[in-house]
VOBA-1610 file (N, C-alpha, C; in pm, whole numbers, padded with zeros to 5 digits, always signed):
BEGIN
Met+11989+07704+09082Met+12092+07818+09045Met+12022+07872+08921Pro+11905+07902+08924Pro+11861+07992+08798Pro+11886+08141+08849Ser+11870+08228+08693Ser+11849+08367+08732Ser+11788+08382+08619Ser+11765+08546+08602Ser+11681+08574+08505Ser+11720+08755+08457Arg+11668+08753+08335Arg+11659+08918+08315Arg+11541+08918+08226Gly+11447+09011+08256Gly+11315+09053+08158Gly+11232+09142+08242Ser+11104+09108+08257Ser+11056+09219+08368Ser+10963+09168+08469Glu+10933+09218+08601Glu+10872+09152+08677Glu+10797+09271+08796Thr+10705+09240+08811Thr+10648+09332+08916Thr+10559+09263+09033Leu+10611+09303+09148Leu+10512+09225+09280Leu+10543+09354+09405Arg+10459+09363+09437Arg+10426+09472+09587Arg+10392+09429+09677Tyr+10426+09409+09777Tyr+10382+09321+09908Tyr+10452+09404+10024Ser+10378+09409+10139Ser+10420+09497+10252Ser+10398+09348+10355Ala+10521+09309+10395Ala+10517+09192+10534Ala+10457+09262+10653Ser+10430+09383+10663Ser+10381+09439+10787Ser+10222+09465+10805Ala+10190+09434+10673Ala+10032+09463+10670Ala+09955+09350+10713Ala+09835+09359+10746Ala+09709+09216+10796Ala+09748+09115+10693Arg+09752+08993+10775Arg+09836+08879+10663Arg+09735+08819+10605Pro+09599+08843+10620Pro+09529+08787+10503Pro+09505+08861+10382Ala+09481+09029+10397Ala+09482+09112+10290Ala+09578+09100+10199Ala+09723+09092+10282Ala+09850+09083+10238Ala+09874+08971+10141Leu+09825+08858+10190Leu+09856+08738+10097Leu+09782+08738+09971Ala+09661+08783+09973Ala+09552+08819+09847Ala+09631+08887+09750Cys+09684+09023+09813Cys+09756+09089+09713Cys+09883+09049+09644Leu+09973+08959+09764Leu+10083+08886+09707Leu+10054+08791+09581Leu+09965+08700+09623Leu+09932+08591+09486Leu+09860+08645+09383Ala+09808+08783+09394Ala+09744+08825+09282Ala+09849+08872+09190Ala+09959+08936+09271Ala+10071+09010+09215Ala+10154+08932+09130Ala+10139+08792+09157Ala+10234+08670+09145Ala+10198+08630+09028Leu+10074+08685+08933Leu+10047+08667+08789Leu+10103+08721+08684Ala+10211+08859+08733Ala+10266+08937+08649Ala+10361+08822+08555Gln+10365+08874+08429Gln+10448+08832+08305Gln+10576+08871+08284Ala+10675+08807+08212Ala+10784+08884+08144Ala+10817+08834+08050Gln+10931+08929+08009Gln+10995+08881+07847Gln+11107+08815+07877Thr+11129+08711+07813Thr+11255+08634+07824Thr+11390+08729+07746Asp+11483+08715+07824Asp+11608+08785+07773Asp+11725+08726+07764Glu+11793+08720+07906Glu+11905+08624+07888Glu+11959+08573+08015Leu+11988+08449+08024Leu+12023+08383+08152Leu+12171+08419+08202Val+12159+08432+08354Val+12302+08489+08399Val+12362+08365+08519Ala+12273+08288+08495Ala+12347+08115+08565Ala+12224+08036+08520Pro+12314+07906+08494Pro+12229+07777+08453Pro+12141+07740+08567Tyr+12031+07651+08546Tyr+11970+07594+08667Tyr+12046+07462+08737Val+12079+07511+08815Val+12153+07397+08909Val+12052+07386+09042Pro+11988+07299+09084Pro+11913+07281+09224Pro+11989+07312+09347Thr+11933+07378+09451Thr+12042+07364+09555Thr+12005+07247+09613Val+12096+07187+09680Val+12039+07060+09773Val+11983+07100+09885Glu+11901+07014+09950Glu+11806+07017+10052Glu+11897+07092+10175Glu+12002+07006+10212Glu+12141+07043+10316Glu+12144+07178+10320Asp+12174+07242+10192Asp+12220+07383+10148Asp+12080+07485+10189Val+11994+07438+10106Val+11852+07507+10142Val+11864+07530+10288Glu+11834+07448+10382Glu+11818+07442+10518Glu+11932+07534+10584Leu+12056+07496+10540Leu+12190+07565+10621Leu+12160+07713+10536Met+12101+07766+10404Met+12085+07908+10417Met+12011+07973+10475Leu+11893+07885+10509Leu+11791+07956+10582Leu+11866+07981+10734Glu+11905+07884+10770Glu+11954+07885+10925Glu+12056+08015+10951Val+12158+08014+10841Val+12231+08122+10849Val+12184+08257+10813Gly+12085+08262+10747Gly+12009+08373+10743Gly+11888+08420+10848Gly+11905+08321+10936Gly+11805+08334+11046Gly+11662+08369+11033Val+11619+08260+10907Val+11480+08312+10875Val+11354+08264+10969Gly+11260+08314+10993Gly+11182+08292+11097Gly+11037+08316+11068Pro+10939+08357+11111Pro+10769+08385+11125Pro+10774+08542+11073Asp+10853+08619+11133Asp+10855+08742+11092Asp+10902+08808+10954Asp+10962+08714+10887Asp+11071+08760+10753Asp+10974+08738+10645Tyr+11009+08842+10548Tyr+10975+08830+10432Tyr+11085+08785+10342Val+11087+08672+10261Val+11196+08628+10213Val+11170+08628+10038Ile+11291+08691+09979Ile+11285+08675+09806Ile+11379+08612+09784Asp+11365+08509+09674Asp+11447+08426+09638Asp+11457+08453+09496Leu+11586+08524+09440Leu+11637+08562+09330Leu+11678+08490+09243Gly+11606+08403+09153Gly+11660+08291+09058Gly+11592+08160+09151Ser+11464+08133+09122Ser+11414+08072+09257Ser+11376+07932+09197Gly+11411+07901+09068Gly+11427+07762+09004Gly+11269+07690+09025Asp+11323+07554+09098Asp+11174+07477+09120Asp+11108+07540+09256Gly+11153+07645+09332Gly+11086+07691+09460Gly+11118+07648+09575Arg+11238+07550+09578Arg+11246+07472+09699Arg+11287+07587+09831Ile+11356+07692+09807Ile+11403+07781+09933Ile+11289+07855+09955Val+11215+07877+09846Val+11096+07990+09913Val+10963+07896+09975Ile+10984+07767+09928Ile+10882+07663+10011Ile+10935+07633+10124Ala+11067+07598+10170Ala+11121+07591+10294Ala+11093+07708+10382Ala+11126+07837+10309Ala+11093+07959+10411Ala+10968+07971+10447Ala+10871+07922+10365Ala+10719+07928+10422Ala+10711+07828+10519Arg+10783+07702+10547Arg+10762+07609+10642Arg+10808+07655+10747Arg+10896+07776+10781Arg+10947+07838+10870Arg+10887+07927+10932Gly+10747+07949+10864Gly+10646+08059+10900Gly+10670+08184+10847Ala+10765+08212+10753Ala+10795+08336+10673Ala+10707+08327+10548Leu+10664+08464+10515Leu+10603+08485+10379Leu+10715+08489+10247Ala+10694+08442+10156Ala+10788+08440+10054Ala+10763+08430+09915His+10854+08510+09837His+10813+08467+09693His+10955+08456+09601Gly+10926+08391+09490Gly+11065+08370+09410Gly+11046+08464+09258Val+11157+08486+09197Val+11149+08561+09082Val+11250+08437+08997Glu+11212+08409+08892Glu+11254+08313+08793Glu+11232+08358+08636Leu+11330+08317+08566Leu+11323+08337+08403Leu+11233+08271+08358Asp+11283+08134+08365Asp+11220+08027+08304Asp+11073+07991+08325Pro+10961+08013+08237Pro+10856+07963+08279Pro+10792+07845+08325Glu+10877+07736+08252Glu+10859+07596+08281Glu+10896+07567+08419Leu+11027+07650+08507Leu+11039+07654+08632Leu+10944+07694+08712Val+10898+07818+08688Val+10766+07882+08749Val+10684+07798+08778Glu+10619+07730+08679Glu+10534+07640+08671Glu+10536+07540+08771Leu+10666+07466+08752Leu+10704+07354+08812Leu+10686+07433+08987Ala+10751+07545+09007Ala+10745+07598+09149Ala+10639+07590+09202Arg+10543+07617+09113Arg+10384+07658+09164Arg+10325+07527+09208Ala+10343+07401+09127Ala+10292+07274+09137Ala+10380+07232+09278Asn+10478+07242+09278Asn+10554+07189+09398Asn+10481+07255+09553Ala+10460+07382+09521Ala+10390+07452+09634Ala+10272+07408+09654Arg+10160+07361+09580Arg+10048+07306+09562Arg+10076+07161+09677Glu+10178+07089+09615Glu+10198+06959+09675Glu+10240+06961+09790Ser+10317+07065+09834Ser+10371+07071+09975Ser+10281+07147+10050Gly+10169+07211+10002Gly+10050+07252+10104Gly+10083+07398+10135Ala+10199+07458+10061Ala+10262+07573+10092Ala+10194+07689+10010Ala+10109+07668+09933Ala+10066+07737+09766Ala+10003+07881+09853Asp+09922+07853+09956Asp+09862+08012+10009Asp+09946+08100+10076Arg+10076+08062+10100Arg+10198+08124+10156Arg+10290+08190+10088Val+10282+08131+09961Val+10410+08169+09860Val+10354+08225+09755Ala+10472+08305+09671Ala+10431+08323+09502Ala+10537+08313+09438Phe+10529+08286+09269Phe+10620+08260+09225Phe+10613+08378+09078Val+10701+08419+09045Val+10701+08536+08954Val+10792+08506+08845His+10701+08507+08725His+10802+08492+08611His+10865+08629+08565Gly+10987+08655+08622Gly+11063+08810+08560Gly+11167+08798+08569Asp+11220+08937+08599Asp+11343+08994+08582Asp+11433+09006+08712Ile+11530+08919+08797Ile+11586+08970+08883Ile+11656+09103+08901Phe+11673+09151+08802Phe+11744+09302+08814Phe+11641+09406+08786Asp+11550+09386+08770Asp+11410+09483+08798Asp+11324+09446+08909Ala+11332+09343+08953Ala+11254+09304+09071Ala+11244+09387+09162Asp+11147+09378+09225Asp+11089+09506+09358Asp+11128+09412+09491Ile+11255+09468+09523Ile+11304+09379+09644Ile+11296+09476+09783Gly+11250+09591+09763Gly+11267+09675+09901Gly+11203+09671+10027Arg+11126+09575+10034Arg+11044+09496+10117Arg+11104+09381+10193Ala+11189+09338+10121Ala+11245+09205+10202Ala+11320+09229+10322Thr+11308+09113+10419Thr+11391+09132+10514Thr+11524+09002+10463Val+11482+08914+10379Val+11596+08817+10337Val+11609+08803+10213Val+11692+08818+10130Val+11720+08793+10013Val+11827+08646+10002Thr+11777+08556+09912Thr+11866+08451+09899Thr+11898+08431+09753Leu+12019+08393+09764Leu+12063+08397+09597Leu+12157+08242+09552Tyr+12138+08182+09449Tyr+12242+08110+09416Tyr+12288+08098+09261Leu+12374+08209+09247Leu+12405+08279+09087Leu+12571+08264+09094Phe+12596+08277+09015Phe+12733+08314+08966Phe+12795+08415+09000Pro+12932+08427+09030Pro+12970+08558+09116Pro+12957+08665+09011Glu+12960+08651+08918Glu+12948+08783+08830Glu+12779+08836+08822Ala+12694+08718+08824Ala+12570+08791+08843Ala+12541+08875+08993Asn+12618+08772+09102Asn+12610+08860+09225Asn+12685+09019+09248Leu+12788+09041+09149Leu+12832+09187+09134Leu+12757+09254+09060Met+12677+09183+08971Met+12583+09277+08895Met+12475+09325+08998Leu+12427+09228+09066Leu+12319+09286+09164Leu+12379+09344+09290Arg+12502+09353+09324Arg+12528+09408+09440Arg+12476+09568+09449Pro+12488+09670+09336Pro+12447+09805+09342Pro+12296+09821+09376Lys+12202+09689+09322Lys+12083+09695+09321Lys+12058+09670+09491Leu+12104+09572+09541Leu+12079+09520+09682Leu+12140+09623+09761Leu+12257+09701+09770Leu+12293+09804+09837Leu+12178+09916+09845Ala+12146+09955+09702Ala+12050+10070+09734Ala+11912+10046+09749Glu+11873+09928+09714Glu+11720+09913+09758Glu+11692+09857+09887Leu+11771+09794+09927Leu+11721+09719+10049Leu+11744+09791+10210Arg+11655+09751+10277Arg+11666+09841+10420Arg+11781+09792+10498Ala+11860+09908+10562Ala+11959+09844+10658Ala+11919+09745+10740Gly+11993+09654+10754Gly+11939+09529+10855Gly+11912+09403+10762Thr+11885+09447+10649Thr+11823+09326+10555Thr+11941+09217+10513Arg+11894+09085+10536Arg+12017+08996+10512Arg+12003+08931+10374Val+12132+08907+10339Val+12155+08847+10180Val+12233+08741+10205Val+12176+08633+10189Val+12218+08469+10163Val+12258+08419+10034Ser+12397+08397+10005Ser+12420+08351+09895Ser+12505+08189+09923Asn+12446+08113+09814Asn+12521+07969+09837Asn+12658+07996+09753Ser+12751+07979+09806Ser+12868+07937+09740Ser+12940+08076+09710Phe+12872+08182+09651Phe+12955+08257+09576Phe+12942+08407+09616His+13069+08496+09612His+13118+08613+09675His+13029+08756+09616Met+13074+08872+09674Met+13017+08991+09636Met+13145+09056+09626Gly+13267+09001+09571Gly+13352+09074+09553Gly+13408+09163+09689Glu+13419+09286+09641Glu+13482+09370+09787Glu+13388+09397+09908Trp+13285+09350+09876Trp+13169+09375+09995Trp+13200+09226+10075Lys+13288+09225+10172Lys+13297+09110+10250Lys+13182+09058+10351Pro+13171+08945+10326Pro+13022+08861+10396Pro+13067+08876+10572Asp+12955+08913+10636Asp+12969+08892+10768Asp+12980+08761+10836Val+12935+08660+10761Val+12935+08543+10798Val+13001+08453+10676His+13045+08356+10678His+13121+08259+10582His+13100+08133+10631Asp+12989+08031+10622Asp+12972+07907+10703Asp+13003+07802+10617Met+13115+07730+10651Met+13163+07663+10563Met+13135+07502+10582Ser+13029+07473+10668Ser+12958+07352+10725Ser+12903+07265+10607Ala+12878+07326+10503Ala+12807+07289+10391Ala+12876+07188+10324Arg+12859+07033+10301Arg+12934+06931+10231Arg+12946+06940+10062Ser+12820+07028+10008Ser+12820+07020+09879Ser+12832+07153+09818Ser+12867+07229+09865Ser+12891+07348+09834Ser+13029+07402+09847Gly+13034+07555+09813Gly+13166+07657+09862Gly+13130+07715+10015Gly+12997+07697+10075Gly+12997+07730+10199Gly+12863+07833+10168Ile+12795+07892+10274Ile+12722+08001+10277Ile+12749+08122+10319Leu+12723+08222+10237Leu+12746+08336+10263Leu+12636+08438+10324Leu+12680+08539+10409Leu+12590+08609+10477Leu+12627+08760+10472Trp+12555+08852+10400Trp+12590+08988+10448Trp+12482+09052+10501Ile+12498+09175+10596Ile+12369+09248+10658Ile+12383+09377+10569Val+12314+09439+10516Val+12304+09551+10453Val+12309+09660+10545Pro+12452+09737+10550Pro+12459+09849+10636Pro+12373+09962+10570Pro+12377+10060+10701Pro+12315+10208+10689Pro+12418+10265+10619Arg+12388+10366+10522Arg+12465+10460+10488Arg+12520+10570+10556Ile+12628+10588+10645Ile+12651+10699+10711Ile+12759+10780+10664Glu+12823+10746+10555Glu+12942+10839+10503Glu+12903+10991+10512Gly+12991+11076+10572Gly+12984+11230+10553Gly+12998+11277+10646Glu+12959+11382+10670Glu+12995+11479+10775Glu+12872+11467+10888Trp+12934+11477+11023Trp+12790+11464+11141Trp+12844+11587+11246Leu+12715+11626+11314Leu+12744+11689+11447Leu+12733+11614+11546Leu+12822+11578+11635Leu+12831+11471+11734Leu+12822+11549+11868Glu+12716+11528+11950Glu+12669+11597+12083Glu+12677+11483+12190Ile+12760+11514+12311Ile+12767+11416+12424Ile+12690+11493+12536Asp+12593+11446+12594Asp+12524+11505+12705Asp+12626+11559+12798Gly+12587+11695+12856Gly+12694+11766+12919Gly+12836+11772+12880Gly+12828+11756+12720Gly+12979+11800+12708Gly+12977+11854+12596Glu+13088+11824+12509Glu+13133+11930+12372Glu+13039+11889+12235Arg+13023+11968+12154Arg+12969+11960+12023Arg+13079+11944+11939Leu+13111+11829+11867Leu+13204+11798+11790Leu+13160+11741+11640Ser+13268+11764+11579Ser+13268+11742+11422Ser+13276+11579+11389Leu+13198+11484+11357Leu+13239+11377+11317Leu+13243+11365+11173Ala+13351+11290+11067Ala+13362+11245+10980Ala+13380+11116+10954Val+13274+11054+10862Val+13278+10938+10814Val+13319+10879+10704Arg+13411+10800+10661Arg+13434+10741+10568Arg+13406+10574+10548Gln+13322+10544+10463Gln+13249+10423+10453Gln+13275+10337+10335Gln+13315+10202+10342Gln+13318+10120+10232Gln+13207+09996+10273Phe+13105+09980+10224Phe+13018+09874+10266Phe+12996+09882+10427Gln+13030+09787+10509Gln+13012+09781+10662Gln+13127+09844+10713Glu+13278+09858+10617Glu+13377+09895+10717Glu+13381+10040+10707Ile+13392+10113+10834Ile+13390+10246+10840Ile+13531+10307+10907Glu+13564+10439+10908Glu+13658+10501+10947Glu+13594+10638+10999Leu+13675+10656+11120Leu+13611+10797+11157Leu+13729+10895+11202Glu+13670+11043+11185Glu+13771+11159+11245Glu+13677+11212+11324Ile+13706+11251+11464Ile+13660+11321+11549Ile+13703+11420+11563Ala+13660+11573+11522Ala+13754+11697+11536Ala+13655+11803+11634Gly+13734+11853+11723Gly+13704+11967+11829Gly+13799+12065+11825Ser+13702+12184+11829Ser+13804+12296+11836Ser+13886+12320+11682Gly+13850+12282+11612Gly+13953+12298+11483Gly+14041+12192+11482Ser+14078+12124+11573Ser+14169+12016+11570Ser+14116+11866+11557Val+14217+11747+11539Val+14183+11622+11519Val+14190+11577+11636Val+14098+11531+11708Val+14101+11472+11843Val+14120+11306+11859Ala+14069+11240+11729Ala+14090+11102+11751Ala+14057+11051+11611Arg+14117+10939+11583Arg+14073+10862+11446Arg+14079+10705+11479Asp+13965+10652+11445Asp+13942+10499+11508Asp+13874+10427+11411Thr+13899+10312+11372Thr+13821+10207+11311Thr+13688+10163+11380Ala+13569+10207+11356Ala+13459+10153+11412Ala+13374+10028+11363Thr+13289+09980+11426Thr+13249+09861+11362Thr+13107+09898+11357Leu+13031+09858+11244Leu+12918+09885+11201Leu+12872+09725+11165Lys+12752+09689+11198Lys+12692+09559+11206Lys+12527+09594+11196Ala+12477+09554+11075Ala+12321+09622+11053Ala+12313+09781+11116Asn+12239+09814+11212Asn+12235+09954+11233Asn+12299+09993+11369Arg+12381+09903+11402Arg+12468+09895+11532Arg+12595+09953+11504Leu+12604+10036+11565Leu+12745+10129+11583Leu+12814+10134+11680Arg+12980+10113+11708Arg+13047+10103+11795Arg+13203+10159+11741Phe+13240+10282+11845Phe+13342+10345+11824Phe+13415+10407+11959Gly+13549+10411+11961Gly+13637+10447+12077Gly+13711+10584+12036Ala+13736+10658+12159Ala+13791+10779+12102Ala+13863+10844+12237Glu+13964+10884+12226Glu+14030+10977+12351Glu+13984+11116+12311Leu+13927+11144+12416Leu+13873+11304+12411Leu+13874+11378+12548Asn+13957+11475+12546Asn+13989+11520+12696Asn+14050+11458+12795Asp+14150+11381+12747Asp+14247+11311+12837Asp+14132+11197+12922Ala+14030+11133+12846Ala+13953+11046+12899Ala+13918+10935+12755Arg+13870+10822+12821Arg+13872+10738+12714Arg+13721+10707+12688His+13659+10726+12564His+13521+10728+12529His+13498+10612+12440Val+13399+10529+12470Val+13361+10427+12415Val+13232+10431+12370Phe+13164+10467+12245Phe+13028+10491+12212Phe+12958+10379+12169Asp+12854+10334+12201Asp+12756+10216+12176Asp+12634+10297+12094Gly+12586+10263+12005Gly+12450+10321+11949Gly+12402+10269+11819Gln+12298+10315+11763Gln+12206+10308+11655Gln+12218+10381+11549Val+12181+10355+11423Val+12182+10450+11303Val+12016+10448+11294Glu+11935+10550+11268Glu+11831+10545+11204Glu+11806+10689+11105Asp+11816+10647+10988Asp+11812+10766+10882Asp+11912+10875+10899Asp+11878+10986+10904Asp+12009+11063+10943Asp+12047+11122+11054Ala+12012+11010+11166Ala+12028+11052+11313Ala+12127+10909+11362Met+12185+10943+11467Met+12266+10829+11541Met+12272+10866+11692Tyr+12233+10752+11762Tyr+12227+10799+11890Tyr+12244+10677+12004Gly+12268+10704+12106Gly+12307+10579+12218Gly+12399+10631+12327Tyr+12465+10531+12381Tyr+12540+10571+12529Tyr+12692+10575+12505Val+12747+10640+12576Val+12880+10652+12577Val+12942+10643+12718Gln+13030+10544+12735Gln+13110+10496+12848Gln+13232+10592+12844Ile+13282+10668+12948Ile+13364+10753+12988Ile+13471+10717+13093Glu+13579+10687+13042Glu+13662+10610+13144Glu+13790+10735+13205Arg+13794+10756+13315Arg+13889+10820+13361Arg+13938+10776+13495Gln+14076+10862+13515Gln+14146+10755+13643Gln+14033+10783+13764Gly+13943+10852+13781Gly+13852+10870+13903Gly+13757+10746+13880Gly+13713+10694+13772Gly+13621+10596+13740Gly+13549+10612+13613Arg+13416+10568+13603Arg+13367+10544+13464Arg+13211+10599+13485Thr+13190+10688+13377Thr+13034+10740+13397Thr+12976+10712+13231Val+12845+10687+13236Val+12802+10661+13125Val+12687+10782+13107Val+12672+10830+12954Val+12581+10923+12931Val+12563+10900+12809Gly+12442+10996+12765Gly+12397+10954+12596Gly+12473+11050+12503Trp+12417+11006+12414Trp+12482+11084+12299Trp+12428+11084+12140Arg+12444+11160+12101Arg+12338+11176+11957Arg+12441+11239+11847Ala+12388+11218+11736Ala+12487+11264+11621Ala+12348+11286+11509Thr+12362+11387+11445Thr+12262+11451+11321Thr+12388+11482+11184Arg+12333+11462+11110Arg+12413+11497+10964Arg+12413+11672+10965Arg+12541+11708+10927Arg+12535+11858+10871Arg+12457+11889+10752
//
């Protein structure tokens, strides 16, 4: 359960060609940092919880895992055993060296990297999974960075500790040695005004209010409010329902940057039809 403040640089693209990317990854891992302050003491994650964290996070060969406060490197090494690329960021230089030694001993040294640096300055934007075992206060300090820098759909996995008002998507309590494993999926930022178009139908105004993955919508047509529904938003998948023109509409779709699109089921007394829909930011 280590953490850090200082400075760290590491840039790596999990989508790049693997041999060249690994060379860049390992070279960048030589970055050094200034010691500042600890935000959590070092408490090793028990092996049972390491595996459960990776299981809850769905870590596999297509992932790039960053462990913030990586200690002796056990989470990073375990992620590499699952085929993922991974690196850890750690304040304590002795722990960084221990992690590197553990990686060599495990045979994973060519698939991982460990950086002596600051978790609050770390380059995390290309991670698909971020793992944490920090105090709640540190999680809250990191929360704005995670939401601002991680792409929608990125998984954040914490051992034991929460993120305040950001409710976890999963809280697995099967671990016997901790307060459970918590998973958040970074939501896309969709708050604001949208133009909603239904194939063969109306052009409507869609207003979205958002707090993390919890959203509320207003659909207005011809200047009047038609429906207000609580929608579900998980990763980039969106679902909501509305009563429009005396028919029940159920929208399913996905979010990509400043566009949303998918299919809508329209239920009337005479039956059900399915057509496309799309929305763009105003």
